[in-house]
ZAPA-340121 format. One record per atom (N, C-alpha, C): x, y, z negated; residue number from 1. Coordinates in steps of 0.05 Angstrom, whole numbers, plus 32768, in hexadecimal, padded with zeros to 4 digits. Atoms other than C-alpha are relative to their C-alpha. Layout:
<node u="X" v="Y" w="Z" k="NUM"/>
...
END
This chain:
<node u="800E" v="7FEE" w="7FEE" k="1"/>
<node u="8146" v="7ECC" w="7E35" k="1"/>
<node u="8002" v="7FF5" w="801D" k="1"/>
<node u="8002" v="8009" w="7FE4" k="2"/>
<node u="8131" v="7EBD" w="7E7C" k="2"/>
<node u="7FFA" v="8018" w="8012" k="2"/>
<node u="8003" v="7FEB" w="7FED" k="3"/>
<node u="8135" v="7EEB" w="7EB8" k="3"/>
<node u="7FF3" v="7FF6" w="801A" k="3"/>
<node u="800D" v="8008" w="7FE6" k="4"/>
<node u="8105" v="7EE5" w="7EF3" k="4"/>
<node u="8001" v="8018" w="8012" k="4"/>
<node u="7FFD" v="7FE9" w="7FEE" k="5"/>
<node u="8116" v="7F11" w="7F2E" k="5"/>
<node u="7FE5" v="8007" w="800C" k="5"/>
<node u="8019" v="7FF5" w="7FF4" k="6"/>
<node u="80DC" v="7F3D" w="7F44" k="6"/>
<node u="8006" v="800E" w="801A" k="6"/>
<node u="7FF8" v="7FF1" w="7FE8" k="7"/>
<node u="80FF" v="7F6B" w="7F76" k="7"/>
<node u="801E" v="7FFC" w="8003" k="7"/>
<node u="7FE3" v="8005" w="7FFB" k="8"/>
<node u="8142" v="7F58" w="7F96" k="8"/>
<node u="800E" v="801A" w="8006" k="8"/>
<node u="7FEF" v="7FE9" w="7FF9" k="9"/>
<node u="817B" v="7F88" w="7FA2" k="9"/>
<node u="7FFA" v="8009" w="801C" k="9"/>
<node u="8006" v="7FF9" w="7FE4" k="10"/>
<node u="816B" v="7F86" w="7FED" k="10"/>
<node u="7FE5" v="800E" w="8002" k="10"/>
<node u="801B" v="7FF3" w="8000" k="11"/>
<node u="8121" v="7F97" w="7FE1" k="11"/>
<node u="8002" v="801C" w="7FF5" k="11"/>
<node u="7FFD" v="7FE6" w="800C" k="12"/>
<node u="8135" v="7FD0" w="7FB4" k="12"/>
<node u="800E" v="8013" w="8013" k="12"/>
<node u="7FF2" v="7FEF" w="7FEE" k="13"/>
<node u="8167" v="7FEB" w="7FE5" k="13"/>
<node u="7FEF" v="800A" w="8017" k="13"/>
<node u="8011" v="7FF9" w="7FEA" k="14"/>
<node u="8135" v="7FEA" w="801D" k="14"/>
<node u="7FEB" v="8014" w="7FF8" k="14"/>
<node u="8015" v="7FEE" w="800A" k="15"/>
<node u="80FF" v="800C" w="7FF4" k="15"/>
<node u="800C" v="801B" w="7FF9" k="15"/>
<node u="7FF3" v="7FE6" w="8006" k="16"/>
<node u="812F" v="8042" w="7FDB" k="16"/>
<node u="8006" v="8010" w="8019" k="16"/>
<node u="7FFC" v="7FF2" w="7FE6" k="17"/>
<node u="8142" v="8052" w="8023" k="17"/>
<node u="7FE6" v="800C" w="800B" k="17"/>
<node u="801A" v="7FF6" w="7FF7" k="18"/>
<node u="80F8" v="8058" w="8035" k="18"/>
<node u="7FF7" v="8019" w="7FF0" k="18"/>
<node u="8007" v="7FE9" w="8011" k="19"/>
<node u="80EC" v="8086" w="7FF9" k="19"/>
<node u="8010" v="8019" w="8007" k="19"/>
<node u="7FEE" v="7FEA" w="7FF8" k="20"/>
<node u="8128" v="80B0" w="800D" k="20"/>
<node u="7FF7" v="800E" w="8019" k="20"/>
<node u="800A" v="7FF5" w="7FE6" k="21"/>
<node u="810C" v="80B8" w="8054" k="21"/>
<node u="7FE7" v="8011" w="7FFB" k="21"/>
<node u="8019" v="7FF2" w="8005" k="22"/>
<node u="80C7" v="80CC" w="803A" k="22"/>
<node u="8005" v="801A" w="7FF1" k="22"/>
<node u="7FFA" v="7FE8" w="800F" k="23"/>
<node u="80E3" v="80FE" w="8008" k="23"/>
<node u="800E" v="8014" w="8012" k="23"/>
<node u="7FF3" v="7FEE" w="7FED" k="24"/>
<node u="8110" v="811B" w="803E" k="24"/>
<node u="7FEC" v="800D" w="8013" k="24"/>
<node u="8015" v="7FF5" w="7FEF" k="25"/>
<node u="80D4" v="8124" w="806C" k="25"/>
<node u="7FF0" v="8015" w="7FF1" k="25"/>
<node u="8011" v="7FEE" w="8010" k="26"/>
<node u="80AB" v="8145" w="8035" k="26"/>
<node u="800D" v="801A" w="7FF9" k="26"/>
<node u="7FF2" v="7FE8" w="8009" k="27"/>
<node u="80E1" v="8176" w="8021" k="27"/>
<node u="8013" v="800C" w="8015" k="27"/>
<node u="7FEF" v="7FF7" w="7FEB" k="28"/>
<node u="8104" v="8180" w="8064" k="28"/>
<node u="7FFF" v="801F" w="8003" k="28"/>
<node u="7FFF" v="7FE3" w="7FFD" k="29"/>
<node u="811B" v="81C9" w="806B" k="29"/>
<node u="7FFA" v="800F" w="7FE6" k="29"/>
<node u="8006" v="7FF3" w="801A" k="30"/>
<node u="810C" v="81D7" w="8021" k="30"/>
<node u="8015" v="7FF7" w="7FEC" k="30"/>
<node u="7FEE" v="8008" w="8015" k="31"/>
<node u="8131" v="81D1" w="7FE0" k="31"/>
<node u="7FF1" v="7FF0" w="7FEB" k="31"/>
<node u="800C" v="800F" w="8015" k="32"/>
<node u="8125" v="81A1" w="7FA7" k="32"/>
<node u="8015" v="7FFB" w="7FEA" k="32"/>
<node u="7FF0" v="8008" w="8017" k="33"/>
<node u="8141" v="8194" w="7F62" k="33"/>
<node u="7FF8" v="7FE4" w="7FF8" k="33"/>
<node u="8005" v="801C" w="8008" k="34"/>
<node u="8145" v="8149" w="7F56" k="34"/>
<node u="8009" v="7FFD" w="7FE3" k="34"/>
<node u="7FFB" v="8002" w="801C" k="35"/>
<node u="8140" v="813B" w="7F0C" k="35"/>
<node u="8000" v="7FE2" w="7FF8" k="35"/>
<node u="7FFD" v="801B" w="8009" k="36"/>
<node u="815A" v="80F8" w="7EF2" k="36"/>
<node u="7FF8" v="7FFE" w="7FE3" k="36"/>
<node u="8008" v="8005" w="801C" k="37"/>
<node u="8138" v="80DE" w="7EB3" k="37"/>
<node u="8013" v="7FEA" w="7FF5" k="37"/>
<node u="7FED" v="8013" w="800B" k="38"/>
<node u="8170" v="80BD" w="7E8C" k="38"/>
<node u="7FF4" v="7FEF" w="7FE9" k="38"/>
<node u="7FEA" v="800E" w="7FF3" k="39"/>
<node u="8184" v="8087" w="7E7E" k="39"/>
<node u="7FF7" v="7FEF" w="8017" k="39"/>
<node u="8009" v="8015" w="7FEE" k="40"/>
<node u="8159" v="8057" w="7EA5" k="40"/>
<node u="8000" v="8006" w="801D" k="40"/>
<node u="8002" v="7FFA" w="7FE3" k="41"/>
<node u="8154" v="807C" w="7EE7" k="41"/>
<node u="801A" v="8005" w="800E" k="41"/>
<node u="7FE7" v="7FF7" w="7FF3" k="42"/>
<node u="819E" v="8088" w="7EF3" k="42"/>
<node u="8008" v="7FF0" w="8019" k="42"/>
<node u="7FF9" v="8010" w="7FE8" k="43"/>
<node u="81A7" v="804E" w="7F24" k="43"/>
<node u="7FEE" v="8007" w="8017" k="43"/>
<node u="8013" v="7FF8" w="7FEC" k="44"/>
<node u="8168" v="805D" w="7F4B" k="44"/>
<node u="8005" v="801C" w="800A" k="44"/>
<node u="7FFA" v="7FE5" w="7FF9" k="45"/>
<node u="8178" v="80A7" w="7F4A" k="45"/>
<node u="8018" v="8002" w="8012" k="45"/>
<node u="7FE7" v="7FFF" w="7FF0" k="46"/>
<node u="81BE" v="809D" w="7F65" k="46"/>
<node u="7FFB" v="7FF6" w="801C" k="46"/>
<node u="8005" v="800B" w="7FE6" k="47"/>
<node u="81A6" v="8071" w="7F9D" k="47"/>
<node u="7FED" v="8012" w="8010" k="47"/>
<node u="8015" v="7FF0" w="7FF2" k="48"/>
<node u="8169" v="809C" w="7FAE" k="48"/>
<node u="800B" v="801A" w="800B" k="48"/>
<node u="7FF7" v="7FE5" w="7FF6" k="49"/>
<node u="818C" v="80E0" w="7FB3" k="49"/>
<node u="8013" v="7FFD" w="8017" k="49"/>
<node u="7FEE" v="8004" w="7FE9" k="50"/>
<node u="81BF" v="80C2" w="7FE3" k="50"/>
<node u="7FF0" v="7FF9" w="801A" k="50"/>
<node u="8011" v="8005" w="7FE8" k="51"/>
<node u="8184" v="80B1" w="8012" k="51"/>
<node u="7FEE" v="8017" w="8006" k="51"/>
<node u="800E" v="7FE7" w="7FF8" k="52"/>
<node u="8168" v="80F7" w="8012" k="52"/>
<node u="8012" v="800F" w="8012" k="52"/>
<node u="7FEE" v="7FF6" w="7FEC" k="53"/>
<node u="8183" v="8116" w="8051" k="53"/>
<node u="8008" v="801E" w="7FFA" k="53"/>
<node u="7FF5" v="7FE5" w="8005" k="54"/>
<node u="81AA" v="8157" w="8056" k="54"/>
<node u="7FF0" v="8017" w="800B" k="54"/>
<node u="8013" v="7FEB" w="7FF8" k="55"/>
<node u="816F" v="817C" w="8073" k="55"/>
<node u="7FF0" v="800A" w="7FE8" k="55"/>
<node u="800C" v="7FF8" w="8019" k="56"/>
<node u="8158" v="8182" w="802B" k="56"/>
<node u="8016" v="800D" w="7FEF" k="56"/>
<node u="7FED" v="7FF2" w="8012" k="57"/>
<node u="817C" v="81B5" w="7FFF" k="57"/>
<node u="7FFC" v="7FF4" w="7FE4" k="57"/>
<node u="8004" v="8011" w="8019" k="58"/>
<node u="8185" v="8185" w="7FC3" k="58"/>
<node u="8013" v="8008" w="7FEA" k="58"/>
<node u="7FF0" v="7FFD" w="8018" k="59"/>
<node u="819E" v="8195" w="7F7E" k="59"/>
<node u="7FF7" v="7FEA" w="7FEC" k="59"/>
<node u="8007" v="8015" w="8014" k="60"/>
<node u="819F" v="8162" w="7F45" k="60"/>
<node u="8004" v="800A" w="7FE4" k="60"/>
<node u="7FFE" v="7FFA" w="801C" k="61"/>
<node u="8195" v="8167" w="7EFB" k="61"/>
<node u="7FF6" v="7FE8" w="7FF0" k="61"/>
<node u="8006" v="8017" w="8011" k="62"/>
<node u="8188" v="8139" w="7EC0" k="62"/>
<node u="7FF1" v="8008" w="7FE7" k="62"/>
<node u="800D" v="7FFD" w="801A" k="63"/>
<node u="815A" v="8133" w="7E84" k="63"/>
<node u="8000" v="7FE5" w="7FF2" k="63"/>
<node u="8003" v="8018" w="8010" k="64"/>
<node u="8155" v="8102" w="7E4C" k="64"/>
<node u="7FEC" v="8006" w="7FEB" k="64"/>
<node u="8015" v="7FFD" w="8014" k="65"/>
<node u="8117" v="80FA" w="7E22" k="65"/>
<node u="8004" v="7FEC" w="7FEA" k="65"/>
<node u="8000" v="8012" w="8017" k="66"/>
<node u="8113" v="80DD" w="7DDD" k="66"/>
<node u="7FE4" v="8001" w="7FF4" k="66"/>
<node u="801B" v="8002" w="800C" k="67"/>
<node u="80D3" v="80C5" w="7DBD" k="67"/>
<node u="8003" v="7FFA" w="7FE3" k="67"/>
<node u="7FFF" v="8005" w="801D" k="68"/>
<node u="80CA" v="80CA" w="7D72" k="68"/>
<node u="7FE4" v="7FFB" w="7FF7" k="68"/>
<node u="801B" v="8006" w="800A" k="69"/>
<node u="808E" v="80A9" w="7D53" k="69"/>
<node u="8001" v="7FF6" w="7FE4" k="69"/>
<node u="8002" v="800B" w="801B" k="70"/>
<node u="8076" v="8095" w="7D0F" k="70"/>
<node u="7FEA" v="7FEB" w="8001" k="70"/>
<node u="8012" v="8017" w="8002" k="71"/>
<node u="8049" v="805D" w="7CF8" k="71"/>
<node u="7FE3" v="8008" w="8007" k="71"/>
<node u="801C" v="7FF8" w="7FFC" k="72"/>
<node u="8009" v="8087" w="7D01" k="72"/>
<node u="7FFB" v="800B" w="801C" k="72"/>
<node u="8003" v="7FF3" w="7FE5" k="73"/>
<node u="8016" v="80A1" w="7D48" k="73"/>
<node u="8005" v="7FEC" w="8016" k="73"/>
<node u="7FFC" v="8012" w="7FE9" k="74"/>
<node u="800E" v="807A" w="7D89" k="74"/>
<node u="8015" v="800B" w="8013" k="74"/>
<node u="7FEE" v="7FF5" w="7FEB" k="75"/>
<node u="8032" v="80A9" w="7DB8" k="75"/>
<node u="8019" v="800E" w="7FF4" k="75"/>
<node u="7FE9" v="7FF4" w="800B" k="76"/>
<node u="8062" v="80CA" w="7D88" k="76"/>
<node u="8005" v="801C" w="800A" k="76"/>
<node u="7FF8" v="7FE5" w="7FF9" k="77"/>
<node u="8087" v="810B" w="7D95" k="77"/>
<node u="8017" v="7FFE" w="8013" k="77"/>
<node u="7FEA" v="8001" w="7FEC" k="78"/>
<node u="80B2" v="8116" w="7DD3" k="78"/>
<node u="8011" v="801A" w="7FFC" k="78"/>
<node u="7FEE" v="7FE9" w="7FFF" k="79"/>
<node u="80EF" v="8143" w="7DD3" k="79"/>
<node u="8016" v="7FF9" w="8014" k="79"/>
<node u="7FEA" v="8004" w="7FEF" k="80"/>
<node u="8128" v="814E" w="7E02" k="80"/>
<node u="8019" v="7FFB" w="7FF0" k="80"/>
<node u="7FE5" v="8004" w="800C" k="81"/>
<node u="816A" v="8130" w="7DEC" k="81"/>
<node u="8015" v="800B" w="8014" k="81"/>
<node u="7FF0" v="7FF2" w="7FEC" k="82"/>
<node u="8187" v="814E" w="7E2D" k="82"/>
<node u="7FED" v="800E" w="8012" k="82"/>
<node u="8011" v="7FF0" w="7FEF" k="83"/>
<node u="8165" v="8187" w="7E51" k="83"/>
<node u="800E" v="8007" w="801A" k="83"/>
<node u="7FF6" v="7FF8" w="7FE7" k="84"/>
<node u="816E" v="81A0" w="7E98" k="84"/>
<node u="8012" v="8019" w="7FFE" k="84"/>
<node u="7FEF" v="7FE8" w="7FFF" k="85"/>
<node u="81A2" v="81D5" w="7EAA" k="85"/>
<node u="7FF8" v="8013" w="8017" k="85"/>
<node u="8008" v="7FF0" w="7FE8" k="86"/>
<node u="8184" v="81EE" w="7EED" k="86"/>
<node u="7FE6" v="800D" w="7FFB" k="86"/>
<node u="801A" v="7FF1" w="8002" k="87"/>
<node u="814E" v="8223" w="7EED" k="87"/>
<node u="7FEE" v="7FF6" w="8017" k="87"/>
<node u="8012" v="800B" w="7FEB" k="88"/>
<node u="8112" v="8206" w="7F12" k="88"/>
<node u="7FE9" v="8013" w="8007" k="88"/>
<node u="8015" v="7FED" w="7FFA" k="89"/>
<node u="80E7" v="8244" w="7F16" k="89"/>
<node u="7FFE" v="8003" w="801F" k="89"/>
<node u="8006" v="7FFE" w="7FE3" k="90"/>
<node u="80C7" v="8246" w="7F5C" k="90"/>
<node u="800F" v="7FEB" w="8011" k="90"/>
<node u="7FF1" v="8015" w="7FF2" k="91"/>
<node u="80ED" v="8206" w="7F6F" k="91"/>
<node u="7FEF" v="7FE7" w="8001" k="91"/>
<node u="800C" v="801A" w="7FFF" k="92"/>
<node u="80D4" v="81C2" w="7F85" k="92"/>
<node u="8010" v="7FEE" w="7FED" k="92"/>
<node u="7FF3" v="8012" w="8012" k="93"/>
<node u="80E2" v="818E" w="7F50" k="93"/>
<node u="7FF7" v="7FE3" w="8006" k="93"/>
<node u="8006" v="801C" w="7FFC" k="94"/>
<node u="80E6" v="8143" w="7F5B" k="94"/>
<node u="800B" v="7FF1" w="7FE8" k="94"/>
<node u="7FF8" v="8010" w="8017" k="95"/>
<node u="80E7" v="811B" w="7F1B" k="95"/>
<node u="8005" v="7FE3" w="8009" k="95"/>
<node u="7FF9" v="801B" w="7FF8" k="96"/>
<node u="810A" v="80D8" w="7F26" k="96"/>
<node u="8003" v="7FEF" w="7FE7" k="96"/>
<node u="8003" v="8011" w="8018" k="97"/>
<node u="80F8" v="80A3" w="7EF3" k="97"/>
<node u="8003" v="7FE3" w="8007" k="97"/>
<node u="7FFD" v="801D" w="7FFA" k="98"/>
<node u="8107" v="8059" w="7EED" k="98"/>
<node u="7FE4" v="7FF2" w="8001" k="98"/>
<node u="801A" v="800D" w="8001" k="99"/>
<node u="80C1" v="8043" w="7ED8" k="99"/>
<node u="7FEC" v="8013" w="7FF3" k="99"/>
<node u="8016" v="7FF2" w="800D" k="100"/>
<node u="807F" v="8065" w="7EC9" k="100"/>
<node u="7FEE" v="7FEB" w="7FF6" k="100"/>
<node u="800F" v="8015" w="800E" k="101"/>
<node u="805B" v="803A" w="7E97" k="101"/>
<node u="7FE7" v="800C" w="7FF4" k="101"/>
<node u="8018" v="7FF4" w="800D" k="102"/>
<node u="802B" v="805A" w="7E65" k="102"/>
<node u="7FF9" v="801B" w="800C" k="102"/>
<node u="8004" v="7FE5" w="7FF5" k="103"/>
<node u="8034" v="809E" w="7E86" k="103"/>
<node u="8005" v="8016" w="7FED" k="103"/>
<node u="7FFC" v="7FEB" w="8014" k="104"/>
<node u="8041" v="80C4" w="7E46" k="104"/>
<node u="8019" v="8010" w="8005" k="104"/>
<node u="7FE7" v="7FF2" w="7FFB" k="105"/>
<node u="8089" v="80D6" w="7E56" k="105"/>
<node u="7FFE" v="8013" w="8018" k="105"/>
<node u="8003" v="7FF0" w="7FE8" k="106"/>
<node u="8078" v="80EF" w="7E9C" k="106"/>
<node u="7FEC" v="8017" w="7FFB" k="106"/>
<node u="8013" v="7FEB" w="8006" k="107"/>
<node u="803C" v="8116" w="7E82" k="107"/>
<node u="800E" v="8016" w="7FF0" k="107"/>
<node u="7FF2" v="7FED" w="8010" k="108"/>
<node u="8068" v="8138" w="7E4F" k="108"/>
<node u="8014" v="8010" w="8011" k="108"/>
<node u="7FEB" v="7FF3" w="7FEF" k="109"/>
<node u="80A1" v="8146" w="7E80" k="109"/>
<node u="7FF3" v="8013" w="8014" k="109"/>
<node u="800E" v="7FEE" w="7FEC" k="110"/>
<node u="8071" v="8162" w="7EB5" k="110"/>
<node u="7FF6" v="8019" w="7FF2" k="110"/>
<node u="800B" v="7FE9" w="800F" k="111"/>
<node u="8051" v="8190" w="7E81" k="111"/>
<node u="8017" v="8014" w="7FF9" k="111"/>
<node u="7FEA" v="7FEF" w="8007" k="112"/>
<node u="8094" v="81AA" w="7E69" k="112"/>
<node u="800C" v="800E" w="8018" k="112"/>
<node u="7FF5" v="7FF4" w="7FE8" k="113"/>
<node u="80AF" v="81B5" w="7EAF" k="113"/>
<node u="7FED" v="8013" w="800E" k="113"/>
<node u="8014" v="7FEE" w="7FF4" k="114"/>
<node u="806E" v="81D4" w="7EC8" k="114"/>
<node u="8001" v="801C" w="7FF2" k="114"/>
<node u="7FFE" v="7FE6" w="800E" k="115"/>
<node u="8076" v="820A" w="7E92" k="115"/>
<node u="8018" v="8011" w="8009" k="115"/>
<node u="7FE8" v="7FF1" w="7FF6" k="116"/>
<node u="80B8" v="821E" w="7EB3" k="116"/>
<node u="7FFB" v="800C" w="801C" k="116"/>
<node u="8008" v="7FF3" w="7FE7" k="117"/>
<node u="8093" v="8234" w="7EF2" k="117"/>
<node u="800B" v="7FF5" w="801A" k="117"/>
<node u="7FF7" v="800B" w="7FE6" k="118"/>
<node u="80A9" v="8204" w="7F29" k="118"/>
<node u="7FEB" v="8004" w="8016" k="118"/>
<node u="8012" v="7FFF" w="7FE9" k="119"/>
<node u="808C" v="8208" w="7F6F" k="119"/>
<node u="7FEF" v="7FE6" w="8001" k="119"/>
<node u="800E" v="8019" w="8000" k="120"/>
<node u="8079" v="81BE" w="7F6B" k="120"/>
<node u="800F" v="7FEC" w="7FEE" k="120"/>
<node u="7FF4" v="8016" w="800F" k="121"/>
<node u="8085" v="817F" w="7F41" k="121"/>
<node u="7FF5" v="7FE7" w="800C" k="121"/>
<node u="8008" v="801B" w="7FF7" k="122"/>
<node u="8084" v="8139" w="7F5E" k="122"/>
<node u="8011" v="7FEC" w="7FF0" k="122"/>
<node u="7FF3" v="8016" w="800F" k="123"/>
<node u="8098" v="80F6" w="7F40" k="123"/>
<node u="8007" v="7FE9" w="8013" k="123"/>
<node u="7FF8" v="8019" w="7FF3" k="124"/>
<node u="80C0" v="80BD" w="7F5F" k="124"/>
<node u="8007" v="7FEC" w="7FEA" k="124"/>
<node u="7FFA" v="8015" w="8014" k="125"/>
<node u="80C3" v="807C" w="7F37" k="125"/>
<node u="8007" v="7FE6" w="800E" k="125"/>
<node u="7FF9" v="801A" w="7FF4" k="126"/>
<node u="80E5" v="803B" w="7F48" k="126"/>
<node u="7FE9" v="7FED" w="7FFC" k="126"/>
<node u="8016" v="8012" w="8006" k="127"/>
<node u="80AC" v="8016" w="7F26" k="127"/>
<node u="7FE9" v="8010" w="7FF4" k="127"/>
<node u="8019" v="7FF4" w="800A" k="128"/>
<node u="8065" v="802F" w="7F1D" k="128"/>
<node u="7FF0" v="7FE9" w="7FF3" k="128"/>
<node u="800B" v="8017" w="800F" k="129"/>
<node u="804C" v="8000" w="7EE7" k="129"/>
<node u="7FE5" v="8008" w="7FF3" k="129"/>
<node u="801B" v="7FF7" w="8008" k="130"/>
<node u="8001" v="8003" w="7ED9" k="130"/>
<node u="7FF5" v="7FF1" w="7FE8" k="130"/>
<node u="800B" v="8011" w="8015" k="131"/>
<node u="7FF8" v="7FCD" w="7EA3" k="131"/>
<node u="7FF9" v="8010" w="7FE7" k="131"/>
<node u="8004" v="7FF2" w="8019" k="132"/>
<node u="7FFE" v="7FFD" w="7E68" k="132"/>
<node u="7FFA" v="801E" w="8004" k="132"/>
<node u="8004" v="7FE4" w="7FFA" k="133"/>
<node u="7FEC" v="803F" w="7E8A" k="133"/>
<node u="7FEA" v="800B" w="7FEF" k="133"/>
<node u="8012" v="7FF3" w="8012" k="134"/>
<node u="7FCA" v="806C" w="7E58" k="134"/>
<node u="7FF9" v="801C" w="800A" k="134"/>
<node u="8003" v="7FE5" w="7FF5" k="135"/>
<node u="7FD2" v="80AF" w="7E7C" k="135"/>
<node u="7FF9" v="7FFD" w="801D" k="135"/>
<node u="8009" v="8005" w="7FE4" k="136"/>
<node u="7FA9" v="80AC" w="7EBC" k="136"/>
<node u="8003" v="8017" w="8012" k="136"/>
<node u="7FFC" v="7FE9" w="7FEE" k="137"/>
<node u="7FB8" v="80F2" w="7ED6" k="137"/>
<node u="801D" v="8002" w="8009" k="137"/>
<node u="7FE4" v="8001" w="7FF7" k="138"/>
<node u="8002" v="80E0" w="7EE2" k="138"/>
<node u="8000" v="7FEF" w="801A" k="138"/>
<node u="7FFE" v="800E" w="7FE6" k="139"/>
<node u="800D" v="80CE" w="7F2B" k="139"/>
<node u="801D" v="7FFE" w="8009" k="139"/>
<node u="7FE6" v="8004" w="7FF5" k="140"/>
<node u="804C" v="80B1" w="7F48" k="140"/>
<node u="7FFE" v="8005" w="801E" k="140"/>
<node u="8002" v="7FF7" w="7FE4" k="141"/>
<node u="8054" v="80D5" w="7F8B" k="141"/>
<node u="8011" v="7FEE" w="8012" k="141"/>
<node u="7FEE" v="8011" w="7FF1" k="142"/>
<node u="808D" v="80A8" w="7FA2" k="142"/>
<node u="8005" v="7FE7" w="7FF0" k="142"/>
<node u="7FFB" v="8019" w="800E" k="143"/>
<node u="8085" v="8062" w="7F85" k="143"/>
<node u="8012" v="7FED" w="800F" k="143"/>
<node u="7FF0" v="8014" w="7FF4" k="144"/>
<node u="80BA" v="802F" w="7F92" k="144"/>
<node u="7FF0" v="7FE6" w="8003" k="144"/>
<node u="800F" v="8018" w="8001" k="145"/>
<node u="8093" v="7FF2" w="7F7D" k="145"/>
<node u="7FEA" v="8003" w="7FEB" k="145"/>
<node u="8016" v="8001" w="8014" k="146"/>
<node u="8050" v="7FE8" w="7F5A" k="146"/>
<node u="8003" v="7FE5" w="7FF2" k="146"/>
<node u="7FFF" v="8018" w="8011" k="147"/>
<node u="804F" v="7FB6" w="7F21" k="147"/>
<node u="7FEA" v="8002" w="7FEC" k="147"/>
<node u="8016" v="7FFF" w="8014" k="148"/>
<node u="8015" v="7FA3" w="7EF5" k="148"/>
<node u="8009" v="7FF8" w="7FE4" k="148"/>
<node u="7FF8" v="8009" w="801B" k="149"/>
<node u="8039" v="7F80" w="7EBC" k="149"/>
<node u="801C" v="7FF5" w="8000" k="149"/>
<node u="7FE6" v="800B" w="8004" k="150"/>
<node u="8079" v="7F65" w="7EA0" k="150"/>
<node u="8013" v="8013" w="7FF2" k="150"/>
<node u="7FEB" v="7FF0" w="800D" k="151"/>
<node u="80B6" v="7F7D" w="7E79" k="151"/>
<node u="8018" v="7FFD" w="8013" k="151"/>
<node u="7FEC" v="8001" w="7FEB" k="152"/>
<node u="80EA" v="7F8F" w="7EAE" k="152"/>
<node u="801A" v="800C" w="7FF8" k="152"/>
<node u="7FE5" v="7FF6" w="8004" k="153"/>
<node u="8135" v="7F99" w="7EAD" k="153"/>
<node u="800F" v="7FFF" w="801A" k="153"/>
<node u="7FEF" v="8000" w="7FE9" k="154"/>
<node u="816C" v="7FA5" w="7EDF" k="154"/>
<node u="7FFC" v="801A" w="8010" k="154"/>
<node u="8000" v="7FE8" w="7FEF" k="155"/>
<node u="817B" v="7FDD" w="7F11" k="155"/>
<node u="7FFC" v="8019" w="7FEF" k="155"/>
<node u="8001" v="7FE9" w="8012" k="156"/>
<node u="8183" v="800D" w="7ED7" k="156"/>
<node u="7FEE" v="7FFC" w="7FE8" k="156"/>
<node u="8013" v="8005" w="8016" k="157"/>
<node u="814A" v="7FF3" w="7EAC" k="157"/>
<node u="800D" v="7FED" w="7FEC" k="157"/>
<node u="7FF2" v="800F" w="8015" k="158"/>
<node u="815F" v="7FD5" w="7E6A" k="158"/>
<node u="7FEE" v="7FF3" w="7FEC" k="158"/>
<node u="800B" v="800A" w="8019" k="159"/>
<node u="814E" v="7FAD" w="7E2D" k="159"/>
<node u="8016" v="8003" w="7FEC" k="159"/>
<node u="7FEC" v="7FFA" w="8014" k="160"/>
<node u="8174" v="7FC7" w="7DF1" k="160"/>
<node u="801B" v="8007" w="800C" k="160"/>
<node u="7FE8" v="7FF5" w="7FF1" k="161"/>
<node u="81A6" v="7FEA" w="7E20" k="161"/>
<node u="800F" v="7FEA" w="8010" k="161"/>
<node u="7FF3" v="8015" w="7FF0" k="162"/>
<node u="81B5" v="7FA8" w="7E44" k="162"/>
<node u="7FF1" v="7FFC" w="801A" k="162"/>
<node u="800B" v="8009" w="7FE7" k="163"/>
<node u="81A9" v="7F8E" w="7E8A" k="163"/>
<node u="7FFC" v="8016" w="8015" k="163"/>
<node u="8002" v="7FEA" w="7FED" k="164"/>
<node u="81AB" v="7FD2" w="7EAD" k="164"/>
<node u="8010" v="7FFA" w="8019" k="164"/>
<node u="7FEE" v="8005" w="7FEA" k="165"/>
<node u="81E2" v="7FB8" w="7EDA" k="165"/>
<node u="7FF7" v="7FEA" w="8013" k="165"/>
<node u="800A" v="8015" w="7FED" k="166"/>
<node u="81B9" v="7F80" w="7EFB" k="166"/>
<node u="7FF6" v="800E" w="8019" k="166"/>
<node u="8005" v="7FF3" w="7FE6" k="167"/>
<node u="81B1" v="7F90" w="7F45" k="167"/>
<node u="7FE2" v="8000" w="8007" k="167"/>
<node u="801C" v="8001" w="7FFB" k="168"/>
<node u="8168" v="7F7A" w="7F4A" k="168"/>
<node u="7FF0" v="8009" w="7FE8" k="168"/>
<node u="8012" v="7FFB" w="8016" k="169"/>
<node u="812C" v="7F85" w="7F1E" k="169"/>
<node u="7FF4" v="7FE6" w="7FF7" k="169"/>
<node u="8007" v="801A" w="800A" k="170"/>
<node u="811A" v="7F4B" w="7EF1" k="170"/>
<node u="7FEB" v="8003" w="7FEA" k="170"/>
<node u="8013" v="8002" w="8016" k="171"/>
<node u="80E0" v="7F38" w="7EC3" k="171"/>
<node u="8010" v="7FF1" w="7FEA" k="171"/>
<node u="7FF1" v="800C" w="8016" k="172"/>
<node u="8100" v="7F29" w="7E80" k="172"/>
<node u="7FEC" v="7FF1" w="7FEE" k="172"/>
<node u="8010" v="8011" w="8012" k="173"/>
<node u="80E1" v="7EEF" w="7E5A" k="173"/>
<node u="8010" v="7FFA" w="7FE7" k="173"/>
<node u="7FF3" v="8005" w="8019" k="174"/>
<node u="80F2" v="7EEB" w="7E11" k="174"/>
<node u="7FFA" v="7FE4" w="7FF7" k="174"/>
<node u="8004" v="801C" w="800B" k="175"/>
<node u="80FB" v="7EA6" w="7DF1" k="175"/>
<node u="7FF1" v="8001" w="7FE6" k="175"/>
END
């Protein structure tokens, strides 16, 4: 395997600080429930919430989605393997994801959370990847980096549960 760095640790740190400032401005004087989509977003989530200033009443929660598909289905069936614990009715919700790729997971999660009656739902993603986007009504409100193609690892993103601990984001080339 070969790793080609796409975004360095320094570039990521700078961009996360910028996103934290923008989110702080948008929610200043209001409350928000930041929802980490496990497992991939945990590093980005941890860094990002520490850059949202204390003028935002911030609570955190976690979800984990599992996709089950069969040979005849493209998108499969999504279910929660870990659901939220905080009630989001009439609350601002910020979904924090590692990468938005096809858009199916975010479309599903937005639909489920919207049924719980939040005041608003926005999405922050470290990588907004458009190469395989199939769901075009999913918008990343706070994109870290745009990427058109590649299989990426590092900064929480994995391949077979490996490489999450790399500081930068790398394009993984298989031999």
